[in-house]
Backbone as JSON Lines, residues from 0, in Angstrom:
{"i":0,"aa":"S","n":[39.83,17.43,12.84],"ca":[40.54,17.92,14.07],"c":[39.96,17.49,15.34]}
{"i":1,"aa":"Q","n":[40.45,16.89,16.36],"ca":[39.89,16.57,17.53],"c":[39.89,17.77,18.53]}
{"i":2,"aa":"T","n":[40.79,18.74,18.19],"ca":[41.0,19.93,19.13],"c":[39.63,20.49,19.54]}
{"i":3,"aa":"G","n":[38.72,20.77,18.62],"ca":[37.6,21.47,18.71],"c":[36.45,20.64,19.68]}
{"i":4,"aa":"L","n":[36.72,19.47,19.9],"ca":[35.76,18.6,20.55],"c":[35.43,19.09,22.01]}
{"i":5,"aa":"N","n":[36.5,19.89,22.59],"ca":[36.23,20.27,23.97],"c":[34.97,21.16,24.16]}
{"i":6,"aa":"S","n":[34.69,21.97,22.98],"ca":[33.48,22.72,23.06],"c":[32.26,22.17,22.47]}
{"i":7,"aa":"V","n":[32.35,20.9,22.16],"ca":[31.11,20.28,21.51],"c":[30.25,19.68,22.61]}
{"i":8,"aa":"S","n":[28.92,19.88,22.7],"ca":[28.18,19.4,23.68],"c":[28.04,17.82,23.49]}
{"i":9,"aa":"S","n":[27.64,17.2,24.66],"ca":[27.62,15.89,24.63],"c":[26.5,15.4,23.74]}
{"i":10,"aa":"A","n":[25.43,16.2,23.51],"ca":[24.31,15.76,22.44],"c":[24.78,15.49,21.13]}
{"i":11,"aa":"T","n":[25.91,16.23,20.78],"ca":[26.34,15.93,19.26],"c":[27.55,15.12,19.2]}
{"i":12,"aa":"M","n":[27.96,14.61,20.31],"ca":[29.21,13.73,20.25],"c":[28.95,12.38,19.44]}
{"i":13,"aa":"G","n":[27.58,12.05,19.39],"ca":[27.36,10.76,18.6],"c":[27.74,10.82,17.22]}
{"i":14,"aa":"V","n":[27.77,12.0,16.51],"ca":[28.05,12.05,15.23],"c":[29.25,12.77,14.88]}
{"i":15,"aa":"S","n":[30.09,13.14,15.88],"ca":[31.49,13.7,15.68],"c":[32.55,12.64,15.13]}
{"i":16,"aa":"A","n":[33.31,13.08,14.28],"ca":[34.32,12.11,13.7],"c":[35.21,11.81,14.78]}
{"i":17,"aa":"N","n":[35.52,10.53,15.0],"ca":[36.48,10.05,16.02],"c":[37.76,9.77,15.34]}
{"i":18,"aa":"G","n":[38.95,10.07,16.01],"ca":[40.21,9.72,15.61],"c":[41.03,9.26,16.7]}
{"i":19,"aa":"L","n":[42.13,8.83,16.62],"ca":[43.05,8.27,17.73],"c":[43.31,9.38,18.76]}
{"i":20,"aa":"R","n":[43.49,10.62,18.25],"ca":[43.82,11.75,19.08],"c":[42.7,11.94,20.11]}
{"i":21,"aa":"G","n":[41.5,11.68,19.71],"ca":[40.45,12.14,20.6],"c":[40.0,10.86,21.43]}
{"i":22,"aa":"L","n":[40.13,9.58,20.83],"ca":[39.77,8.51,21.59],"c":[40.87,8.06,22.73]}
{"i":23,"aa":"V","n":[42.08,7.96,22.37],"ca":[43.21,7.7,23.27],"c":[43.71,9.08,23.83]}
{"i":24,"aa":"D","n":[43.11,9.54,24.75],"ca":[43.4,10.82,25.24],"c":[42.95,10.84,26.81]}
{"i":25,"aa":"D","n":[43.4,11.89,27.38],"ca":[43.12,12.2,28.91],"c":[42.34,13.33,29.15]}
{"i":26,"aa":"G","n":[41.7,13.81,28.05],"ca":[40.92,15.17,28.11],"c":[41.71,16.29,27.59]}
{"i":27,"aa":"T","n":[42.93,16.24,27.31],"ca":[43.66,17.19,26.64],"c":[43.0,17.81,25.23]}
{"i":28,"aa":"H","n":[42.67,16.83,24.51],"ca":[42.29,17.17,23.22],"c":[40.79,16.9,22.96]}
{"i":29,"aa":"A","n":[40.04,15.96,23.69],"ca":[38.72,15.76,23.81],"c":[38.23,15.52,25.22]}
{"i":30,"aa":"A","n":[37.46,16.45,25.69],"ca":[37.0,16.46,26.96],"c":[35.79,15.38,27.11]}
{"i":31,"aa":"Y","n":[35.12,15.0,25.98],"ca":[34.05,14.12,26.05],"c":[34.37,12.86,25.11]}
{"i":32,"aa":"L","n":[33.96,11.67,25.61],"ca":[34.12,10.42,24.88],"c":[32.71,9.81,24.89]}
{"i":33,"aa":"H","n":[32.06,9.78,23.47],"ca":[30.85,9.05,23.45],"c":[29.82,9.78,24.24]}
{"i":34,"aa":"G","n":[29.84,11.01,24.49],"ca":[28.93,11.81,25.31],"c":[29.09,11.91,26.73]}
{"i":35,"aa":"L","n":[30.23,11.28,27.19],"ca":[30.43,11.05,28.66],"c":[31.72,12.07,28.83]}
{"i":36,"aa":"Q","n":[31.71,12.83,29.91],"ca":[32.77,13.79,30.24],"c":[33.85,12.98,30.9]}
{"i":37,"aa":"R","n":[35.07,13.12,30.44],"ca":[36.17,12.25,31.15],"c":[36.42,12.63,32.6]}
{"i":38,"aa":"A","n":[36.28,13.99,32.78],"ca":[36.73,14.49,34.07],"c":[35.62,14.31,35.16]}
{"i":39,"aa":"A","n":[34.52,13.78,34.85],"ca":[33.47,13.62,35.66],"c":[33.71,12.46,36.72]}
{"i":40,"aa":"T","n":[33.3,12.59,37.92],"ca":[33.51,11.59,38.96],"c":[32.98,10.1,38.48]}
{"i":41,"aa":"G","n":[33.91,9.21,38.63],"ca":[33.44,7.8,38.3],"c":[33.88,7.45,36.8]}
{"i":42,"aa":"N","n":[34.36,8.49,35.87],"ca":[34.83,8.11,34.72],"c":[36.27,8.15,34.43]}
{"i":43,"aa":"Q","n":[37.02,7.74,35.45],"ca":[38.38,7.55,35.14],"c":[38.79,6.75,34.18]}
{"i":44,"aa":"K","n":[38.08,5.62,33.92],"ca":[38.52,4.68,32.97],"c":[38.38,5.22,31.52]}
{"i":45,"aa":"L","n":[37.63,6.44,31.3],"ca":[37.61,7.03,30.04],"c":[38.71,7.73,29.57]}
{"i":46,"aa":"S","n":[39.96,7.88,30.51],"ca":[41.02,8.52,30.17],"c":[42.11,7.49,30.03]}
{"i":47,"aa":"A","n":[42.73,7.72,28.81],"ca":[44.02,6.72,28.46],"c":[45.15,7.26,29.27]}
{"i":48,"aa":"N","n":[46.12,6.3,29.27],"ca":[47.35,6.49,29.95],"c":[48.28,7.44,29.0]}
{"i":49,"aa":"V","n":[48.93,8.59,29.69],"ca":[49.67,9.47,28.75],"c":[51.11,9.47,29.33]}
{"i":50,"aa":"S","n":[52.08,9.28,28.46],"ca":[53.42,9.31,28.74],"c":[53.95,10.56,28.18]}
{"i":51,"aa":"S","n":[54.1,11.67,28.83],"ca":[54.61,12.93,28.4],"c":[55.79,13.46,29.21]}
{"i":52,"aa":"N","n":[56.47,14.66,28.68],"ca":[57.63,15.14,29.45],"c":[57.31,16.51,29.72]}
{"i":53,"aa":"A","n":[56.2,16.81,30.16],"ca":[55.89,18.28,30.63],"c":[56.3,19.46,29.69]}
{"i":54,"aa":"G","n":[56.13,19.08,28.28],"ca":[56.4,20.13,27.36],"c":[57.83,20.1,26.79]}
{"i":55,"aa":"V","n":[58.76,19.31,27.42],"ca":[60.1,19.27,27.04],"c":[60.15,18.19,25.97]}
{"i":56,"aa":"L","n":[60.9,18.6,24.78],"ca":[61.08,17.79,23.77],"c":[61.99,16.56,24.16]}
{"i":57,"aa":"R","n":[61.7,15.36,23.57],"ca":[62.56,14.3,23.98],"c":[62.43,13.2,22.8]}
{"i":58,"aa":"S","n":[63.43,12.54,22.45],"ca":[63.44,11.53,21.6],"c":[62.92,10.2,22.15]}
{"i":59,"aa":"I","n":[62.22,9.43,21.11],"ca":[61.79,8.13,21.61],"c":[62.84,7.22,21.79]}
{"i":60,"aa":"T","n":[62.81,6.51,22.86],"ca":[63.85,5.63,23.26],"c":[63.38,4.26,23.56]}
{"i":61,"aa":"E","n":[64.15,3.08,23.82],"ca":[63.68,1.87,24.04],"c":[63.21,1.83,25.45]}
{"i":62,"aa":"Q","n":[63.74,2.66,26.43],"ca":[63.28,2.71,27.82],"c":[61.82,3.27,27.81]}
{"i":63,"aa":"I","n":[61.63,4.34,27.02],"ca":[60.25,4.95,27.12],"c":[59.25,4.02,26.59]}
{"i":64,"aa":"L","n":[59.57,3.08,25.6],"ca":[58.71,2.16,25.13],"c":[58.42,0.99,26.04]}
{"i":65,"aa":"I","n":[59.43,0.61,26.72],"ca":[59.24,-0.45,27.68],"c":[58.56,0.13,28.98]}
{"i":66,"aa":"N","n":[58.69,1.14,29.37],"ca":[57.95,1.8,30.48],"c":[56.49,2.05,30.11]}
{"i":67,"aa":"A","n":[56.29,2.45,28.97],"ca":[54.76,2.72,28.46],"c":[54.18,1.42,28.46]}
{"i":68,"aa":"C","n":[54.78,0.29,27.88],"ca":[54.01,-1.08,27.95],"c":[53.69,-1.57,29.36]}
{"i":69,"aa":"H","n":[54.78,-1.36,30.14],"ca":[54.52,-1.71,31.68],"c":[53.49,-0.99,32.35]}
{"i":70,"aa":"S","n":[53.4,0.34,32.23],"ca":[52.48,1.19,32.79],"c":[51.02,0.95,32.32]}
{"i":71,"aa":"N","n":[50.94,0.58,30.93],"ca":[49.64,0.38,30.36],"c":[49.14,-1.09,31.08]}
{"i":72,"aa":"R","n":[50.02,-1.99,31.29],"ca":[49.53,-3.16,31.92],"c":[49.21,-3.08,33.23]}
{"i":73,"aa":"H","n":[50.0,-2.3,34.07],"ca":[49.64,-1.95,35.5],"c":[48.4,-1.22,35.63]}
{"i":74,"aa":"A","n":[48.04,-0.2,34.71],"ca":[46.84,0.55,34.79],"c":[45.62,-0.15,34.46]}
{"i":75,"aa":"S","n":[45.61,-1.18,33.57],"ca":[44.3,-1.71,33.0],"c":[44.38,-3.18,32.97]}
{"i":76,"aa":"G","n":[45.59,-3.87,33.3],"ca":[45.65,-5.23,32.92],"c":[45.59,-5.63,31.43]}
{"i":77,"aa":"K","n":[45.57,-4.62,30.44],"ca":[45.61,-4.9,29.1],"c":[47.0,-4.91,28.51]}
{"i":78,"aa":"R","n":[47.44,-5.63,27.6],"ca":[48.69,-5.55,27.02],"c":[48.53,-4.92,25.64]}
{"i":79,"aa":"V","n":[49.73,-4.31,25.21],"ca":[49.77,-3.58,24.04],"c":[49.9,-4.6,22.82]}
{"i":80,"aa":"T","n":[48.9,-4.42,21.95],"ca":[49.02,-5.42,20.7],"c":[49.38,-4.61,19.32]}
{"i":81,"aa":"D","n":[49.36,-3.24,19.32],"ca":[49.7,-2.5,18.14],"c":[50.25,-1.13,18.51]}
{"i":82,"aa":"M","n":[51.2,-0.68,17.76],"ca":[51.53,0.74,17.93],"c":[51.48,1.4,16.65]}
{"i":83,"aa":"W","n":[50.95,2.7,16.74],"ca":[50.8,3.52,15.5],"c":[51.52,4.94,15.75]}
{"i":84,"aa":"T","n":[52.12,5.28,14.78],"ca":[52.77,6.63,14.75],"c":[53.14,7.12,13.28]}
{"i":85,"aa":"N","n":[53.53,8.41,13.4],"ca":[53.92,9.18,12.1],"c":[55.27,8.73,11.7]}
{"i":86,"aa":"T","n":[55.87,9.14,10.55],"ca":[57.17,8.82,10.24],"c":[58.1,9.35,11.05]}
{"i":87,"aa":"G","n":[58.01,10.52,11.7],"ca":[59.03,11.2,12.63],"c":[59.47,10.23,13.69]}
{"i":88,"aa":"Q","n":[58.4,9.71,14.27],"ca":[58.83,8.81,15.53],"c":[59.35,7.43,15.06]}
{"i":89,"aa":"A","n":[58.95,7.06,13.81],"ca":[59.53,5.76,13.28],"c":[61.07,6.17,12.91]}
{"i":90,"aa":"E","n":[61.37,7.27,12.54],"ca":[62.92,7.62,12.34],"c":[63.55,7.85,13.56]}
{"i":91,"aa":"K","n":[62.98,8.28,14.59],"ca":[63.7,8.21,16.04],"c":[63.85,6.88,16.51]}
{"i":92,"aa":"Y","n":[62.94,6.09,16.26],"ca":[62.99,4.61,16.65],"c":[64.11,3.9,16.0]}
{"i":93,"aa":"I","n":[64.34,4.08,14.72],"ca":[65.35,3.63,13.99],"c":[66.7,4.18,14.41]}
{"i":94,"aa":"E","n":[66.71,5.51,14.71],"ca":[67.83,6.2,15.08],"c":[68.62,5.59,16.45]}
{"i":95,"aa":"F","n":[67.85,5.17,17.32],"ca":[68.46,4.39,18.41],"c":[68.49,3.0,18.3]}
{"i":96,"aa":"V","n":[67.78,2.41,17.5],"ca":[67.93,0.91,17.24],"c":[69.14,0.61,16.4]}
{"i":97,"aa":"A","n":[69.38,1.42,15.26],"ca":[70.38,1.14,14.3],"c":[71.84,0.85,14.85]}
{"i":98,"aa":"P","n":[72.47,1.65,15.79],"ca":[73.65,1.53,16.32],"c":[73.79,0.23,17.29]}
{"i":99,"aa":"D","n":[72.67,-0.22,17.93],"ca":[72.61,-1.27,18.87],"c":[72.53,-2.55,18.15]}
{"i":100,"aa":"R","n":[71.94,-2.65,16.88],"ca":[71.61,-3.79,16.3],"c":[72.66,-4.2,15.08]}
{"i":101,"aa":"R","n":[73.69,-3.65,14.95],"ca":[74.66,-3.97,13.97],"c":[75.23,-5.33,14.39]}
{"i":102,"aa":"Y","n":[75.5,-5.98,13.39],"ca":[76.32,-7.39,13.54],"c":[77.46,-7.56,12.65]}
{"i":103,"aa":"N","n":[78.37,-8.18,13.08],"ca":[79.59,-8.44,12.23],"c":[79.49,-9.56,11.3]}
{"i":104,"aa":"V","n":[79.91,-9.42,10.15],"ca":[79.96,-10.61,9.29],"c":[81.09,-11.47,9.44]}
{"i":105,"aa":"S","n":[80.81,-12.89,9.61],"ca":[81.78,-13.79,9.8],"c":[82.27,-14.42,8.6]}
{"i":106,"aa":"G","n":[83.53,-15.08,8.88],"ca":[83.96,-15.67,7.62],"c":[84.48,-14.77,6.58]}
{"i":107,"aa":"G","n":[84.59,-15.14,5.28],"ca":[85.15,-14.18,4.32],"c":[84.07,-13.44,3.53]}
{"i":108,"aa":"G","n":[83.0,-13.3,4.18],"ca":[81.78,-12.64,3.4],"c":[82.09,-11.14,3.46]}
{"i":109,"aa":"V","n":[81.31,-10.58,2.55],"ca":[81.26,-9.05,2.43],"c":[79.88,-8.56,3.12]}
{"i":110,"aa":"Q","n":[80.15,-7.54,3.86],"ca":[78.86,-7.02,4.53],"c":[77.98,-6.42,3.56]}
{"i":111,"aa":"G","n":[76.72,-6.57,3.55],"ca":[75.86,-6.0,2.87],"c":[75.79,-4.41,2.81]}
{"i":112,"aa":"M","n":[75.43,-3.68,1.63],"ca":[75.37,-2.29,1.64],"c":[74.03,-1.79,1.72]}
{"i":113,"aa":"G","n":[73.15,-2.69,1.85],"ca":[71.62,-2.04,1.82],"c":[71.52,-1.2,3.08]}
{"i":114,"aa":"T","n":[70.63,-0.13,2.8],"ca":[70.21,0.75,3.86],"c":[68.72,0.88,3.9]}
{"i":115,"aa":"G","n":[68.24,1.64,4.83],"ca":[66.91,1.85,5.0],"c":[66.31,0.73,6.06]}
{"i":116,"aa":"Y","n":[65.13,0.54,5.91],"ca":[64.38,-0.41,6.78],"c":[63.16,-1.14,6.09]}
{"i":117,"aa":"Q","n":[62.82,-2.2,6.55],"ca":[61.68,-3.01,6.17],"c":[60.6,-2.55,7.15]}
{"i":118,"aa":"E","n":[59.38,-2.47,6.71],"ca":[58.3,-1.91,7.64],"c":[57.99,-3.17,8.71]}
{"i":119,"aa":"D","n":[58.12,-4.36,8.23],"ca":[57.76,-5.5,9.18],"c":[58.8,-5.59,10.18]}
{"i":120,"aa":"S","n":[60.0,-4.84,9.99],"ca":[61.1,-4.99,11.11],"c":[60.95,-4.12,12.32]}
{"i":121,"aa":"L","n":[59.98,-3.27,12.21],"ca":[59.77,-2.28,13.43],"c":[58.88,-2.99,14.41]}
{"i":122,"aa":"V","n":[59.46,-3.66,15.29],"ca":[58.58,-4.48,16.37],"c":[59.24,-4.21,17.74]}
{"i":123,"aa":"H","n":[58.34,-4.11,18.68],"ca":[58.81,-3.9,19.99],"c":[58.3,-5.1,20.81]}
{"i":124,"aa":"Y","n":[59.07,-5.59,21.91],"ca":[58.71,-6.63,22.61],"c":[58.73,-6.39,24.01]}
{"i":125,"aa":"A","n":[57.83,-6.81,24.79],"ca":[57.79,-6.78,26.3],"c":[56.95,-8.03,26.77]}
{"i":126,"aa":"P","n":[56.78,-8.27,28.03],"ca":[56.18,-9.47,28.6],"c":[54.86,-9.58,28.01]}
{"i":127,"aa":"G","n":[54.49,-10.53,27.12],"ca":[53.25,-10.75,26.64],"c":[52.96,-9.8,25.35]}
{"i":128,"aa":"V","n":[54.09,-9.07,24.88],"ca":[53.87,-8.15,24.0],"c":[54.91,-8.27,22.7]}
{"i":129,"aa":"K","n":[54.22,-8.44,21.69],"ca":[55.01,-8.34,20.31],"c":[54.23,-7.44,19.45]}
{"i":130,"aa":"A","n":[54.45,-6.15,19.54],"ca":[53.68,-5.15,18.98],"c":[54.59,-4.47,17.73]}
{"i":131,"aa":"K","n":[53.93,-4.61,16.48],"ca":[54.48,-4.05,15.23],"c":[54.02,-2.69,15.23]}
{"i":132,"aa":"I","n":[55.2,-1.68,15.01],"ca":[54.99,-0.31,14.79],"c":[54.45,-0.03,13.49]}
{"i":133,"aa":"Q","n":[53.19,0.53,13.44],"ca":[52.76,0.91,12.14],"c":[52.75,2.33,11.81]}
{"i":134,"aa":"I","n":[52.85,2.6,10.65],"ca":[53.12,4.02,10.23],"c":[51.75,4.52,9.53]}
{"i":135,"aa":"A","n":[51.29,5.7,10.03],"ca":[50.2,6.28,9.4],"c":[50.66,7.94,9.29]}
{"i":136,"aa":"L","n":[50.52,8.28,7.93],"ca":[50.85,9.52,7.61],"c":[50.05,10.7,8.23]}
{"i":137,"aa":"D","n":[48.75,10.37,8.56],"ca":[47.94,11.24,8.95],"c":[47.7,11.44,10.46]}
{"i":138,"aa":"L","n":[48.68,10.73,11.26],"ca":[48.68,10.92,12.65],"c":[49.45,12.09,13.08]}
{"i":139,"aa":"A","n":[49.11,12.86,14.34],"ca":[49.65,14.02,14.56],"c":[51.32,13.68,14.83]}
{"i":140,"aa":"P","n":[52.23,14.63,14.4],"ca":[53.48,14.51,14.72],"c":[53.93,14.39,16.15]}
{"i":141,"aa":"R","n":[54.98,13.67,16.51],"ca":[55.56,13.71,17.91],"c":[54.56,12.96,18.77]}
{"i":142,"aa":"E","n":[53.73,12.15,18.21],"ca":[52.94,11.14,19.13],"c":[52.94,9.64,18.71]}
{"i":143,"aa":"M","n":[52.88,8.79,19.61],"ca":[52.93,7.36,19.35],"c":[51.91,6.71,20.08]}
{"i":144,"aa":"Y","n":[50.93,5.89,19.56],"ca":[49.81,5.32,20.17],"c":[50.14,3.79,20.26]}
{"i":145,"aa":"L","n":[50.11,3.43,21.77],"ca":[50.24,1.97,22.1],"c":[48.76,1.47,22.47]}
{"i":146,"aa":"L","n":[48.39,0.62,21.55],"ca":[47.01,0.38,21.61],"c":[46.67,-1.18,22.06]}
{"i":147,"aa":"N","n":[45.59,-1.39,22.67],"ca":[45.01,-2.7,22.75],"c":[43.71,-2.83,21.92]}
{"i":148,"aa":"M","n":[43.78,-3.37,20.64],"ca":[42.74,-3.35,19.76],"c":[41.48,-4.02,20.26]}
{"i":149,"aa":"D","n":[41.41,-4.62,21.21],"ca":[40.18,-5.39,21.8],"c":[39.09,-4.41,21.96]}
{"i":150,"aa":"G","n":[39.47,-3.16,22.57],"ca":[38.46,-2.17,22.94],"c":[37.86,-1.4,21.85]}
{"i":151,"aa":"F","n":[38.51,-1.33,20.61],"ca":[38.01,-0.64,19.55],"c":[36.86,-1.28,18.91]}
{"i":152,"aa":"F","n":[35.83,-0.5,18.44],"ca":[34.56,-1.05,17.68],"c":[34.04,-0.05,16.63]}
{"i":153,"aa":"H","n":[33.29,-0.65,15.73],"ca":[32.84,0.22,14.69],"c":[31.3,0.24,14.94]}
{"i":154,"aa":"Y","n":[30.78,1.55,14.61],"ca":[29.44,1.56,14.81],"c":[28.76,2.55,13.72]}
{"i":155,"aa":"L","n":[27.49,2.49,13.74],"ca":[26.73,3.61,12.82],"c":[26.22,4.8,13.59]}
{"i":156,"aa":"A","n":[26.91,5.79,13.46],"ca":[26.53,7.16,14.21],"c":[25.26,7.7,13.87]}
{"i":157,"aa":"Q","n":[25.05,7.6,12.48],"ca":[23.74,8.28,11.88],"c":[23.26,7.36,10.85]}
{"i":158,"aa":"D","n":[22.07,6.91,10.96],"ca":[21.33,5.95,10.03],"c":[21.28,6.75,8.59]}
{"i":159,"aa":"M","n":[21.06,5.91,7.55],"ca":[20.79,6.35,6.28],"c":[19.73,7.29,6.13]}
{"i":160,"aa":"D","n":[20.02,8.56,5.75],"ca":[18.81,9.73,5.64],"c":[19.41,10.7,4.8]}
{"i":161,"aa":"W","n":[18.4,11.59,4.6],"ca":[18.72,12.94,3.93],"c":[19.69,13.7,4.61]}
{"i":162,"aa":"W","n":[20.77,14.16,4.11],"ca":[21.68,15.04,4.55],"c":[21.07,16.43,4.39]}
{"i":163,"aa":"D","n":[20.41,16.8,3.5],"ca":[19.88,18.04,3.3],"c":[18.41,18.04,2.96]}
{"i":164,"aa":"A","n":[17.6,18.79,3.61],"ca":[16.11,18.83,3.31],"c":[15.87,19.15,1.89]}
{"i":165,"aa":"P","n":[14.99,18.61,1.21],"ca":[14.72,18.77,-0.21],"c":[14.08,20.1,-0.23]}
{"i":166,"aa":"M","n":[14.71,21.08,-0.89],"ca":[14.07,22.49,-1.1],"c":[14.56,23.0,-2.44]}
{"i":167,"aa":"L","n":[14.04,24.08,-2.87],"ca":[14.4,24.56,-4.17],"c":[15.64,25.58,-3.94]}
{"i":168,"aa":"K","n":[16.53,25.16,-4.78],"ca":[17.96,26.07,-4.7],"c":[18.33,26.41,-6.05]}
{"i":169,"aa":"P","n":[19.05,27.47,-6.09],"ca":[19.59,27.86,-7.39],"c":[20.76,26.84,-7.63]}
{"i":170,"aa":"T","n":[20.77,26.4,-9.01],"ca":[21.93,25.58,-9.45],"c":[22.43,26.24,-10.74]}
{"i":171,"aa":"P","n":[23.8,26.19,-11.05],"ca":[24.32,26.88,-12.15],"c":[23.82,26.08,-13.38]}
{"i":172,"aa":"A","n":[23.6,26.98,-14.5],"ca":[23.3,26.55,-15.74],"c":[23.96,27.55,-16.64]}
{"i":173,"aa":"T","n":[23.65,27.33,-17.91],"ca":[24.58,27.99,-18.91],"c":[24.22,29.49,-18.83]}
{"i":174,"aa":"T","n":[25.21,30.42,-18.39],"ca":[25.08,31.79,-18.19],"c":[23.92,32.28,-17.27]}
{"i":175,"aa":"T","n":[23.33,31.25,-16.5],"ca":[22.18,31.68,-15.7],"c":[22.13,30.64,-14.59]}
{"i":176,"aa":"Y","n":[21.01,30.78,-13.87],"ca":[20.68,29.79,-12.71],"c":[19.27,29.12,-12.92]}
{"i":177,"aa":"S","n":[19.26,27.82,-12.59],"ca":[17.95,27.14,-12.62],"c":[17.51,26.75,-11.2]}
{"i":178,"aa":"A","n":[16.29,26.72,-10.91],"ca":[15.73,26.24,-9.61],"c":[15.66,24.71,-9.62]}
{"i":179,"aa":"S","n":[16.18,24.06,-8.75],"ca":[16.07,22.63,-8.54],"c":[16.07,22.18,-7.19]}
{"i":180,"aa":"Y","n":[15.81,21.03,-7.09],"ca":[15.79,20.29,-5.69],"c":[17.24,19.61,-5.67]}
{"i":181,"aa":"L","n":[17.99,19.98,-4.42],"ca":[19.14,19.41,-4.18],"c":[19.06,18.75,-2.78]}
{"i":182,"aa":"A","n":[19.61,17.41,-2.85],"ca":[19.67,16.69,-1.5],"c":[20.64,15.47,-1.78]}
{"i":183,"aa":"H","n":[21.14,15.03,-0.61],"ca":[22.0,13.92,-0.71],"c":[21.62,12.97,0.42]}
{"i":184,"aa":"V","n":[21.84,11.71,0.17],"ca":[21.57,10.74,1.0],"c":[22.81,10.09,1.53]}
{"i":185,"aa":"G","n":[22.93,9.75,2.82],"ca":[24.1,9.2,3.25],"c":[24.04,8.84,4.84]}
{"i":186,"aa":"S","n":[25.02,8.18,5.23],"ca":[25.15,7.7,6.7],"c":[26.41,8.07,7.22]}
{"i":187,"aa":"I","n":[26.5,8.0,8.49],"ca":[27.88,8.4,9.14],"c":[28.36,7.06,9.9]}
{"i":188,"aa":"E","n":[29.49,6.55,9.63],"ca":[29.97,5.53,10.3],"c":[31.18,6.0,11.05]}
{"i":189,"aa":"N","n":[31.36,5.27,12.22],"ca":[32.46,5.92,13.17],"c":[33.28,4.67,13.8]}
{"i":190,"aa":"I","n":[34.2,5.05,14.57],"ca":[34.95,4.1,15.31],"c":[34.67,4.57,16.83]}
{"i":191,"aa":"G","n":[34.75,3.67,17.71],"ca":[34.59,3.93,19.18],"c":[35.64,3.08,19.95]}
{"i":192,"aa":"L","n":[35.81,3.44,21.24],"ca":[36.53,2.74,22.18],"c":[35.92,2.61,23.55]}
{"i":193,"aa":"D","n":[35.83,1.38,23.95],"ca":[34.95,1.21,25.2],"c":[35.78,1.04,26.46]}
{"i":194,"aa":"F","n":[37.19,1.04,26.3],"ca":[38.08,0.89,27.38],"c":[39.43,1.67,27.35]}
{"i":195,"aa":"P","n":[39.29,3.01,27.13],"ca":[40.49,4.07,26.92],"c":[41.68,3.67,27.86]}
{"i":196,"aa":"V","n":[41.29,3.47,29.06],"ca":[42.45,3.25,30.09],"c":[43.35,2.04,29.63]}
{"i":197,"aa":"G","n":[42.94,1.1,28.72],"ca":[43.73,0.12,28.35],"c":[44.74,0.38,27.12]}
{"i":198,"aa":"N","n":[44.81,1.75,26.98],"ca":[45.58,2.34,25.81],"c":[46.57,3.48,26.18]}
{"i":199,"aa":"T","n":[47.6,3.68,25.6],"ca":[48.63,4.66,25.99],"c":[49.02,5.51,24.83]}
{"i":200,"aa":"V","n":[49.32,6.89,24.96],"ca":[49.83,7.74,24.0],"c":[51.13,8.41,24.54]}
{"i":201,"aa":"I","n":[52.03,8.16,23.87],"ca":[53.4,8.64,24.15],"c":[53.52,10.1,23.37]}
{"i":202,"aa":"R","n":[53.67,11.21,24.1],"ca":[53.75,12.52,23.47],"c":[55.22,13.21,23.69]}
């Protein structure tokens, strides 16, 4: 959860798990990004663009997507390359697209009776933009992320090391406990974003 990151000190941000909700944000869910405070003077570029409706529920529409792409380009000069959302917003996208995209069958043919959608068919266009709408089931509901993937990077947040100091601990045995040394070796890899203002979240 990115919600708790507001109370995390900048010293520990290097090993906190990053997700889209914390990376593409204006400080609502994550006040710090890579140890830097978004609200601090001179850090305006650490805040992504947010398209919201002041808490009023609204359905995703073509106009909202067009405006978000334009606003992203105006704010950063970056064009949207990918869109990510949960199934709910994909359903709303299909809801407004389906009535507008029907076509008549010419000649003596019979109209196909297939329903549903193909994942590759969810594409939004804007000047310089051909962005496929990707579906991720673990994204927060009612949010859509319009991303410029050039700004994302992968890094090693914590080198390979012991996760737990080797010390004697009780471990279960048959009807009793035994003393043994328990420790785990591991590293922490993370994703980062070096130009948040080049991305947009629709809430």
